[in-house]
C-alpha positions as CSV (number, residue, x, y, z in Angstrom):
1,M,-12.5,17.0,9.7
2,S,-9.4,14.9,8.1
3,E,-8.5,14.9,4.6
4,P,-10.3,12.0,2.5
5,V,-7.3,9.4,1.7
6,E,-6.8,8.3,-2.0
7,R,-6.1,4.8,-2.6
8,F,-5.1,3.0,-5.2
9,R,-7.7,0.3,-6.0
10,I,-6.0,-3.0,-6.7
11,H,-8.9,-4.8,-7.7
12,S,-13.1,-4.4,-8.0
13,H,-15.6,-7.2,-8.1
14,M,-19.3,-6.3,-8.9
15,T,-22.4,-8.2,-8.9
16,K,-25.9,-6.7,-9.5
17,S,-26.3,-5.8,-6.0
18,K,-22.8,-6.2,-4.2
19,F,-19.2,-4.6,-4.7
20,L,-16.0,-5.5,-3.2
21,H,-12.8,-3.1,-3.7
22,V,-9.3,-4.3,-2.6
23,E,-7.1,-0.9,-2.4
24,D,-3.5,-0.4,-1.6
25,S,-2.7,0.9,2.2
26,L,0.6,-0.4,2.2
27,D,2.1,2.8,3.3
28,I,0.7,1.3,7.0
29,G,1.2,-2.3,6.0
30,K,-2.2,-3.5,5.0
31,V,-4.6,-4.2,1.7
32,R,-8.0,-2.4,2.5
33,L,-11.0,-4.5,1.8
34,F,-14.4,-2.2,1.3
35,A,-17.4,-3.6,0.4
36,G,-21.3,-3.0,-0.2
37,D,-24.5,-3.9,-0.9
38,Y,-26.0,-1.4,-3.2
39,V,-29.3,-0.8,-5.6
40,K,-28.2,0.7,-9.1
41,G,-28.9,4.4,-9.2
42,Q,-29.3,4.8,-5.6
43,G,-25.8,4.3,-4.4
44,A,-24.7,2.1,-1.3
45,K,-27.2,0.7,1.3
46,T,-24.7,-1.2,3.5
47,T,-20.7,-0.8,3.5
48,A,-18.3,-2.5,5.5
49,V,-14.3,-2.2,5.6
50,H,-11.5,-4.4,6.7
51,Y,-7.6,-3.8,6.8
52,L,-5.5,-7.0,6.1
53,D,-2.3,-7.1,7.3
54,I,0.3,-7.8,4.1
55,A,1.7,-11.3,5.4
56,D,-1.9,-12.5,6.1
57,A,-2.8,-11.4,2.6
58,R,0.0,-13.1,1.1
59,V,-1.2,-16.2,2.2
60,L,-4.9,-15.6,2.1
61,F,-4.4,-14.7,-1.5
62,N,-2.0,-17.6,-2.5
63,D,-4.7,-20.0,-1.2
64,L,-7.3,-18.3,-3.5
65,A,-4.9,-18.3,-6.5
66,W,-4.2,-21.7,-6.4
67,G,-7.9,-22.4,-6.0
68,K,-7.4,-24.2,-2.3
69,P,-10.6,-24.6,0.0
70,V,-10.4,-21.4,2.4
71,D,-11.9,-21.1,5.8
72,F,-10.1,-17.8,6.9
73,C,-11.6,-15.4,9.8
74,E,-10.0,-12.4,11.2
75,F,-10.9,-10.2,14.2
76,K,-9.6,-6.5,14.0
77,G,-10.7,-3.1,15.0
78,S,-10.2,0.5,16.1
79,P,-10.5,2.1,19.2
80,N,-12.3,5.3,17.7
81,D,-12.4,7.6,20.9
82,G,-13.8,5.5,23.3
83,K,-16.4,4.3,20.8
84,P,-14.7,0.8,19.7
85,T,-15.5,-0.6,16.3
86,S,-15.1,-4.6,15.6
87,K,-14.3,-5.3,11.8
88,V,-14.5,-9.0,10.9
89,L,-13.3,-10.5,8.3
90,K,-14.3,-14.1,6.7
91,V,-13.6,-16.2,3.7
92,K,-14.8,-19.3,2.9
93,T,-15.0,-22.2,0.3
94,N,-18.7,-23.3,0.4
95,G,-19.4,-25.8,-2.5
96,D,-19.1,-23.7,-5.7
97,K,-18.5,-20.5,-4.4
98,V,-16.1,-18.4,-2.4
99,W,-17.5,-16.2,-0.1
100,V,-16.1,-13.1,1.2
101,R,-17.9,-11.5,4.5
102,L,-17.1,-8.3,6.2
103,E,-18.9,-7.3,9.2
104,N,-18.4,-4.0,11.3
105,G,-20.0,-3.0,14.3
106,P,-19.5,-2.0,18.1
107,G,-16.7,-3.6,19.9
108,Q,-15.1,-3.8,23.2
109,V,-11.3,-3.3,23.8
110,I,-9.7,-6.2,25.5
111,G,-6.1,-6.4,26.6
112,Q,-3.3,-4.6,25.0
113,G,-5.8,-2.7,22.4
114,A,-7.5,-5.8,20.9
115,V,-11.3,-5.1,19.8
116,K,-13.7,-8.0,19.9
117,P,-17.1,-7.8,18.5
118,V,-19.9,-6.8,21.1
119,G,-23.5,-7.6,20.0
120,K,-24.4,-8.1,16.5
121,P,-22.4,-6.2,13.6
122,E,-24.1,-3.0,12.1
123,S,-23.1,-3.8,8.6
124,V,-22.7,-7.2,7.0
125,V,-22.0,-7.5,3.4
126,N,-21.5,-10.8,1.9
127,I,-20.1,-11.1,-1.6
128,P,-19.8,-14.6,-4.0
129,F,-17.5,-15.3,-6.1
130,E,-17.0,-18.0,-8.5
131,P,-14.0,-19.6,-8.3
132,R,-12.2,-18.4,-11.6
133,E,-13.6,-14.8,-10.3
134,A,-11.8,-15.4,-6.8
135,R,-8.5,-16.5,-8.3
136,R,-8.5,-13.6,-10.9
137,L,-8.8,-11.3,-7.9
138,A,-6.2,-12.9,-5.6
139,M,-3.8,-13.2,-8.8
140,T,-4.0,-9.4,-9.3
141,V,-3.6,-8.6,-5.5
142,L,-0.3,-10.8,-5.4
143,A,0.9,-9.1,-8.2
144,H,0.7,-5.7,-7.1
145,L,2.1,-6.9,-3.4
146,D,5.2,-8.3,-5.4
147,A,5.6,-5.0,-7.5
148,W,5.1,-2.9,-4.3
149,T,7.8,-5.2,-2.5
150,V,10.3,-4.8,-5.4
151,I,9.9,-0.8,-5.2
152,T,10.4,-1.1,-1.5
153,F,13.1,-3.1,-1.6
154,R,15.0,-1.2,-4.2
155,E,14.2,2.0,-1.8
156,R,15.6,0.6,1.3
157,T,18.7,-0.7,-0.8
158,K,19.2,2.8,-2.2
159,G,18.3,2.2,-5.6
160,G,19.1,-1.5,-5.7
161,K,22.8,-1.1,-4.6
162,S,24.4,-3.1,-2.0
163,N,25.0,-1.6,1.4
164,G,28.0,-3.9,1.7
């Protein structure tokens, strides 16, 4: 059994029955989204996860931070020892809400390791945001990514010293 990974939680959004945690997985070049449906006092009933590449995260969260209408869909997955798992992230502005939807379920490996969904997802979590809440989430994530960029840039350039 593998050791649990400790992740820095960048931002959390909670409603009466849903949560979305945005976590630092920058060591693998990604931002981790972890969402769930829960009943107070009984824990999570459904959970889903998605790993968003840094470059894609910057574009998505920048659009959200500026309050732009968003219609984003990304398919990811993992092979998982012959039992592929599909991971889908959908972010959509719909009227006066921004919806973040994570879907996890069975998948099929295609091509060079891509995973496409097969059948119905096993877990679906759809989280509503007021526009201001979506902007707050986005600004917090972008600030974290900017800080990480500065730190890693300084490390790559040996404490900020020029290589030339």
